[in-house]
N, C-alpha and C positions, 0 to 999 in steps of 0.2 A: 901617161898621167896628165900631161899638159893638154892633150886632146879632150879628155873628160872634163877638165876644168873649163876649157873653152866652150864646150857644148853646154855646160851648166850655166855659164855666164850669159850665153846667147838666149837660153830659155828664160832666164830671169828677166832679161831686157824685153823680150816679146810680151811676157805676162804683164810687166809694168806698163808697157805702151798701151795694151788693151784696157787695163784698169783705168789709166788716165783718160782714154777716149770715152769710156762708159761714164766716168765721173763728170766729164765735160758735158755730155749729152744730158745727164740728169740735172746738172746745174742749169743748163739752158732751159729745160722744161720748167724748173721751179722759178727761175727769174723771168721767164717770158722771152719772146723773140727780141725785144729791145735790150735785153740785158739787165734791166733794172728790177728791183724786188716788187712783186705784186702786180706786174704788168701783164701776166698771162691772162688771156681771155678765152673762156670756153667756146667751143664751136657753136654756131647759131642753131636754134631748135629746128627740127625737121619741118618741112612744109605741111600745111594742113592741120596744124595744131588748133586746139579749141580757142576761140576768140570770145572774150567776155561780152555780155549783152550791152547795148547802149545804156547810158546813165539814166535815161528816161524809161527804161524797161526793167528797173530793179523790182525785186519782190516786195509786194505790199505797198507800192507807191500810190497814194490816193490822188485824185484830181477832180477838178470842177470843169464843166463844159456848158456851152450854150450855143444855140443856132437860131438863125432867122432865115426864112426862105419862102418857097411857094408851095401850094397844094394843088395837085392835079386830080380832080375827082374822077371816079369811074363813070362810064357811059351806059351802064345797065338800065333797062327800062324800069326795073324795080329798085333802082338806086338813085344816082344823081345825074341822070341824063338831062342835058340842057343846062346844067350848072356851069358857071364860069370858073376859071382858075382863081384860087384865093390865096391866102397867106397862112403861114404857120410859124411857130416858135417852139423851142423847148429849152429847158435847163435841167441840170442833173449833177449827180456825184457818182464817182466810180472808183475802182481800185484795180491796179495792175497786179493781179495775184501771182503772175508768172510772166516771163518775157513774152509768151505767146498767147496769154489768156487774160481777159479783164471782165469785170462785172460792173454793170451800170444800172443806176436807178434814175428814172426820167419822169419829169412832169412837163406837159406841153399842151398845145392847142392848135387845131387847124379848122378851116371853115371855107365855105363857098356860098355864093349868092346866085339866084336866078330871078332877076327883077326884084320884086318885094319878098320872094321866098328866101329863107335863110337856113343853112345847115351848119351846125357847129359840133365839134367833137373835142373833148378834153381827155387825152390818155394819161394814165398813171401806171407806169410799167416798170418791170425789172427784167434785165436781159443780160446777155453775155456776148463777148466779141472774141473771135479767133484772129490773131494778128500775125503778120509776117514781120519779124523784128528787123529794123534797119536804123542806122544812126540818124538819117535825115528824112526819108520817105517811107511811111508804113501803111500799106494797104491792109484792109480787114473786112471780114464779113461778120454779121451778127444776127441774133434773133432774140425775141422776148415775148412775154405775156403780161397781161395786166387788166385793170379795170378801165373801161372807156365810158365816159359820161357824155351822152349825145343829146342834142336838142334839135328840133325841126319845126319851122314855121312855114306853112304853105297855105296859100289862099284856096278857096273852094274851086274845084274843077270837075272834070268828067269822072274822075276816079274816086275822089273823097269829097266830103263836105267841108274840108278845111282842117288842117292839123296845126296844133300849137301844143306840143308835148315834149317831154324829156324822158330819158331812159338811161339806166346804168347796166352795162353788159360786159362780159369777158371778151377780150379780143387779143390780137397778137400782131407781130410785125416781123419782117425780115429787112436787114439793112446791109448796105455795102458802102465803104467809105475809104478815106485816105487822110492820114495825118502828115503834115509838112512841118517838121520840127525846126523852129527858129533858134532854139537853145534847149538845154536839157529840161527846162520847165515849161516852155510855152510852145504850142503848135497851132498852126492854122488847120482847120478841118473842113473837108467837103464830104457830105453824106447824102445818100439817097435811101429812103425808107418807104416800104410799102406796108400800110396798115390794113388789117382785116377786122371789121366789126359790122354786125348786122342787127341793129336794135329793132324793137317793136314799138310802134307809136299808135295812139288812138286818135281818130278824127272826132269832130264835134258830135257825131251821131253814135259814138261808142264802138265803131268797128276798128279792128286791129289791122295794122299794116306793117309788114316786115320790110325795112328799108336798108339796102346795102349802102353804107356810108364809108366804104373803103376807098383807098386811093394812094397815090404817091406824094411824098413830101421830098423836096430837094432843097438842101440848105447849106449855107456857109457859116462857119462858126469858129470857135476857139476852144482849145483844151489847155488847162493850166494845172500843172502838178504842184502839190503842196511842198 
């Protein structure tokens, strides 16, 4: 009889010890490694989790931009061969419709001279940019279409009797650029843009001439978010 009682007591003691150990482990999990209430911290998230876009890349963010730079005319015989490099500027508004996509509306002007001859173009365009998002440096490529207002003044020569005419034509551009963000609202911008436009002008005798007034603009500017 005494042996049965001894075995029973030993079993009760083992069960009590196991229960105490489980309770202690549970208490440590609830209190945290330091023993105090609410100290437990969940494990860090796995690597490769989604990172939110930079603050300047938020949906629907509008912005203003402006550039000043140089214009390098084409050297085609039916274009601006012999014309010197000139200047250009543009201003516009846009919207960052997603972290990787933006829409721009731009008004600008570029021109070039060859002695007393003058070529001027005023583009009014709408376009889009595809952006690689980054908190500080954002490269992009873009394209657009619009109305190009051109004017040409050329003295009489072997080809024409002299041109002093203007034209409005549809044209387009491709662009590549880089935004350097100084803070979430302001960025320095470097942009190269190639414009295509081929207006038709009349000389003083009434003959028509198609003139290629395309070329590169390279400019430095600023982009300011609202």
